[in-house]
N, C-alpha and C positions, 0 to 999 in steps of 0.2 A: 515338582515341576521338572521339565526336561528341556534341553536345548535342541532336541531333534526336530528337524524341519518337517518331519512327517507325523509327529505325535500331536495329540490333542493337548492343549495347554489350558489349565483352569487358573484364571488370574483375577485378583481383586485390585490390580494396580489402577485402572481408571477410577474406581470408587475411592481409592486411597488418595489420589490426586485431588479429586473434587471435594473431599471432606476437610481439606486443609484450610486453616484460617489464613488471612493475609499476613505476611511476615517480611522481615528484611530480605530473605531469600528472593521473594517475588519482586520486591522493589529493585534489588540488584539485577534481576533478570530483565526487568522492563528497561532499566537504564542501559544495560549492555546490548540488548537486542533492538530496543526502540530507536537507537541511533540510525538504523537503516533509513528511516523516513526523514530524519533530520539531515542526514548526508545528502539524500536526494533533493530536498528543498534547497540546501546549501549549494549543491552542484548546479541545479537549474538556474537559480538566481544569479550565481556568479557568471555562468556562461551567458545569460541574457544581459547582465549589466556590463560586461566587458565587450560585448559584440561590437558596439559602435567604436570603441577604442581600437579594436583590431584592424579597423579600416584606415587608421591614421598612418602617415608616412613615418612617424617616429616609433611605431610599433612593428606590425607585420605588413601593413599596406595591402590588406586583403580587399577583394571586391565584395560588394554586397551579396552577390550570389555565392561566393566562397564562404562568407560568414554564415549565411542562411543554411548552407549544406552541413555546417558543423552540428547544428541542432538535429537535422534529419539523420545524420550518421549516428549520433548519440541515441536517438529514439530507436533506430534499427538495432543497435547494440543491446538496448534494454529488452527488446522483444526476443532476440536470439538468446540472450543470457537467461531470461526467465524460462524459456522452453528447455534449454540445455541443462542448466543447473537445477531446474525444477524436477527434471527426470532423475538427476543424481541425488537430490534430497530425499526422494522416495526410495531410491535404490541403496544409497550409502548411509543415510541418516541425516538428521537436522544439524547436529553439532559440527560435523566435518564441513558441511557446506556453508554454515554461517561464519566459519573461519576463512574458508577458501574464497568465498565471494567478496568478503571485505578486503582480502589481500589483492584480488584482481582489480577491484575499484581503486585501491591505493596505488597500485602499479600504473594503471592507465591514466588516472587523473594527475598523478605526480609527474609523469613523463610529458603531459601536455604543456606544462610550464617551460619545457626546454625546446620548444619550437622556435627556430631562429631565422626564419625567412619565409618568403612566399613563392619559392620555386616549386616545381612539380614534386620534387623529392620531399621538401618540407611540408607541403600540403598533404601528401600521402601520410607522412609521419603524424601530423596533427589529427587527421581523420581516423587513422588507426588507433591512436591513443584515446580519442573520444569514443570510438567503438568499444574498446576494451573497458573503459570506465563505465559505459552504458551496460555492458554485459554484467559487470560486477553488481551494479545497482539492481538490474533486472533479476539477477539470481538471488539477491538479498530478499526480495519480496516473498518468493516461494518458501525459502528456508525459514525466514524470520516469522512470518505469520503462522506457519505450521508449528514451529517450536513454541511460540507464545500461547497459542490456543491450547496446545497439548499439555503445557505446564501450568496453566492458570486454572484455579478452581472455577467450577461452572458458575458460581454466584457472581464472580467478578469478570468473567470472560468478555462480555460485551463492552463494558466501560474501558477495560484495559486495551483491547484491540482498537477501539475507536480513538482513544486518547493517544495511543502510539502512532496511529496513522495521521492524526492531527499535528504531530510534531514536525511533519513536513514543513509546515508554515513557520515553525520556530526557526528551522534552517533557512527558509526563504528570507525571513526577517533579518537574521544575522548576516546572511550572504549579501543582501541588498545594502545594508548599512556599511558592512566591512569593505565592499568594493567601492562604494561612494567615498569612503575615507581614503582607501589606498590610491585611488585614481586622482584624488585631489591633493593628497599630502606627498605623494611620491611621483617620480617621473613615470609617464604612462607605460613605458616599456618594461618597468620594474613592477608597477602596481598590478597589472593584469596577471603577471606570472605568480606573484605572491597570492593573488586571489585563488588561483587554481591549486595552490599548495595548502590552503586552509583545510580542506576536506581530508587529504591524506595525513596531515598532522594529527587531526582528531582520530582518524582511523587507526593510527599506530597505537594510541592510548587504548582505544576500545578493544583491539585485538587481545590485549593482555587481560582485560576484564572478562571477555568471552571465553577465554581458555579455561576459566575456572567453573564454567557452567556445565552441568551434566547433559548427556544425551537424553532425549525424550523417552521416559520409560514406556510410554504408550507405543512409540514406534518400535522400540526394542522387543516388547512382548509380542507385537503383531508379526515380527519377523523371526520368532522362535528363540530369541536371545534372552531367555528368561532369567538366567543368573545375573547378567548385566542389568537387566531391568530391575531386579530385586535390589541389587546394590545401589542403583541410582535413586530409587524411590525411598530406600532406607536412609540414604545420605540426606535427601531433602527433608524427610520426616525428622531426622535427628537434629538438623539445623533449625527447623521450625520450633521444635520443642526446646532446644537450648536457648535460642534467641528470644522466644516468647515466654519462657519459663512455665511451660504447660506440659501436661501429659496427654497425648492424643489417645482417643478411644480406638479400640480395635474395630476393624471393619468386618461386619458379619459375612460369613461365607455365602450367604444367600445372594449377596451382591456381586459374586464372582461371575466372570464371563468366560465361556469356553470357546476357544478358537483353535483352528488348525492352520498354522503358518503356511503361507503360499508364496509362490515365486513373484518376482517383480513384474509389473504389467507395463507394456509399451503404450505409446500414445494412441495406437490403433485400438488396443484393448480398452484404454481409457474412454475413447469415443463411444464404445459400446456400452460402457457403464453409464456415461452421461446421458446418452440418448435412448437407451433401452430401459435402464433402471430408474433414472432420474430425469426424465424429459422436462417436466414442468420446473424443476429446480434449475435445470440448465437454462431454460428460457428466462427464469427469474434472475439468475446470476448475470447472464449476458445483458439483460435489459438494464439492470442497475449499473453495471460497470460501463456500458457504452454510453448511457445518458450522462453520468457524472463526468466521464472523461471528455465527452464532446463539449459540455458546458464549460468545464475548467479550462481546457485548451483554447476554446474560442474566446472566452472573456479575459483570462489572465494573460495570455500571450499577445493579446492585442490591446491591453489596457493602456500601455505606454503610448501607443499610436493614437488611441482615442483621446487621451489627455492632451497630447501635443497637437493633433489635427483639429479637434472640435473646440477645445478649451484653451488652446494656446499656452499650455504649461511649458516653461523653459525646460530643456533637456536635463539640466543640472538639478531641477527640483522634482523631477518625476520619481526618483527613488523614495522620496518622503511619502508620496501618495501610495506607492506600492507597499511601503512598510506598513501603513495603516491598513491596507487591504490584507496583508499577511497576518496582522494582529487579530482581525476579525475571524479569519479562518482558523487561527490557533485557539482562540478562546472558545469558539463554538463547541468543538468536541470535548474540551476539558470541562465545560460548564454543564452541558446537557447529556454527556456520554453515559452517566450513571442511569439515566432514565431508560436506556435501551435494555437494562437489566431489570428495572423496577416496573415501569409502565409496560414494557414489552417491545419485542422486535418489530412486529407488524405495524403497530400504531406509530411508533417513533420513526421508522424508516419511511413509511408512506407519508407521514406528516411532514417530515423534513423535505422530502422531494416535492410534494405538492405545494407546500408553503413557499419554498424557494422559487418554484416555477411561477406561481401567482405573483410574487413580489417582483420577479424579473419582468413579467408582462406589464405590471404597473409602472416600473421604472422606464420601460420602453415608451409608454404613453407620455410620461413626463419629459423624456429626452426629445421625442418628436415635437412636443409643444414648445420646446426651447426654454423651459423654465429652470433648467439645471445649470450649475456652474461646476468647476472642477472639484470643489469641496463637497457640494451636495451629491454629485455623482459618485464620488468616492465613498461617502457615508452610506449611500444606498447600497453600493457594492458590499460594504462591510456588513450591513444588516442581512442582505441576501445570503452571503456566504458564511455568516455565522451559523445558519441552518444548513446550507448546502454542504458545508465542510463536514459536519457530523453525518449527514446522509451519505456523502461520498465515502467516508471512512467505513460506514456500515455496509457499503457495497463489498469492500474487501472482507469484512467480517462474514458476510453472507456466503461468499464463495469459499471461505476457509472452513466454516463449520458445517455446511450442508452436504458435504461429500465424505466418503469413508476415509479413515486414516491412511489406508494403504496407497491411496491416490491423491491425498490432500494437496501436496506440493505441486503435483502435475496439474491438478484442476485449477489451482490458483494461477499457475503459469499460463494455462490456456486462456482463461478469462482475462488476465492481465494483457496478454498479447492481443486478444480481440479488441479490448478497450482502447489500447494504444493505437491500433490501426484505424479504428473509427474516430478516435480523438484527434488524430492527425489531420482530419478533414476540417476541423473547426478553425484553426488559424488561417488556413488557406481561404476558406469561404469568407470569413469575417474580414480578412485583409482585402479581399476583392470588393466586399460591400463598403468598406471604409473608403477605399480609393483615395482621391485627392481631397475628400471632405466636402465636395461641392453638393452632394445630395444626401443629407442626413436620413432621409426616408429609407434608404437602402439598409442602413444599420438598424433602423427601427424594425424592419422586417426580420433582420438577423436576430435581434433580441427576442422577437416573438417566436422564432423557430427554436431558439434555445429554451425558452419557457415551455414550449410545447413538448420538447424532448424530455425535460425533467418531469412534467406532469404525467406523461406516458409512463415513465419509470415508476412514479408513485402509484399509478393505477395498477400496474403489473404487480407491485408489492401488495396492494389491497386484495387482489384476487388470488395470487399465488404464494404470498409470503408464508413463512413457517415460524411458529412460536417456539423459538429455540432458547429463550431466556431461562437461566437456572437449570438447564438440562445437561446431562453428561453428553459429551460429543458422541459417544457410542449409542446413546438413546436418540440423538438427532439423526445420525446416519449409521445404520448398522454396519459394522466392519464386514468387508467382503470375506474375511477369514472366519467369521463366526460359524460355529457348528450348528447345524440344523438336524432335527430328528426326521423320522420318516414322513411326518406330516408337514414338514417345512417350518416347524416352530424353532425359534432361536433358543439354544441352550444357554442357561445363565440368566443374568439380571437384565440384559438389554431388552428394552421394549421396541419392537420394530416400528419404524415410523408409519403413520397412516398411509393408505394409498394416496398417491400424489394428487389425484382428483379431489381429495378431501383436505389437502394441506393449504 
């Protein structure tokens, strides 16, 4: 093999990754990289939980509008970070970016705690730090999902990716309870600051764990860096054999893939790939991401308002209900995630979307009938999002595995950005429907809208979904660099995906 960017490379690396058994290396990888979602959940829950405290005269004395803008700025930062760092993750590699993005988040969130006033200068400082923190987390999504999917054997890819995404709610649970304790046990002006420092402290620890992870051999070989790719896959194989006490079988050369490394592609070139080569997959990815983002942002970010407005839950008790909500979201992906590998992607993704939509519609009827109280409403949310959380996580899995390795991080970034933009509509719409609580029928209509959105997402999966379970990433989406003969046939072991009309 050669490192020449213009030479054809014949490599068995994808097959060597996929034939590995689960090992301590993979567990360490999941812990090191999966914290991206935990940090996001932690960050969102902390920002939401301290929002009311920041309006107090003993903290920053911010107006409601100024506090609301904090979340908007953070969201914009996520979108910008996903697109900017997603491009770099495909250009420079996964490993560099999952170190850099974590550092950016640590820097931004840590500095937020050192906002000391509500003057124009301090407000700009806070918004800037929230924007930087958002950029770091947004960038994490692209680099992390790419690395996890490319390092995980095909047999386990679905459950691992879905389980990792579900840890968002572990972070939300920790953040909600931690801030509730900090604000009650400490002076408010100290409690909210320590809350914003929780994530950066965890990030410092995780940076050292991530430093020992190798670059994705798949990314390296697709970029012509074959010697490094060979070193990395050998390192992984040796660790698996040593820690598992086994000897791995050699991979037959018939499973090799022939590629001709190519140059990095811009977002303009990515658009051509998405809409010319993979139009139905692009529709599928956008549909799943938009529907889950709309539902989550609409329900979760207004749950506290619903509990207080319609069920008269005291503000101090709201975190307990949200903690239960978070547990349901965390348990769902962990319990049923493996079925996305065994039962299959299409059946499980469609099933979770359709079921959560139907359950939400049923809960809307109960809400309109006035038969729910705060506890039963929360229990219904827990059941709905037990399924919806696994489905939402599968949305990220879908956009990660259905596009070629050369543009994987960029594709994740694009669909994440689209989802966030549409998802931002949810809280605004539902906030307006809730109003002063005088007309519950408006929220009833809102719940039906959310149910319809999820059902549409499920139906799109039924018709356009791809059976990607237990398949190599290169079999699911042929690399753009794959060598083709005069007849257009792929050289090597990769089986080109069926025409999109048939997937």
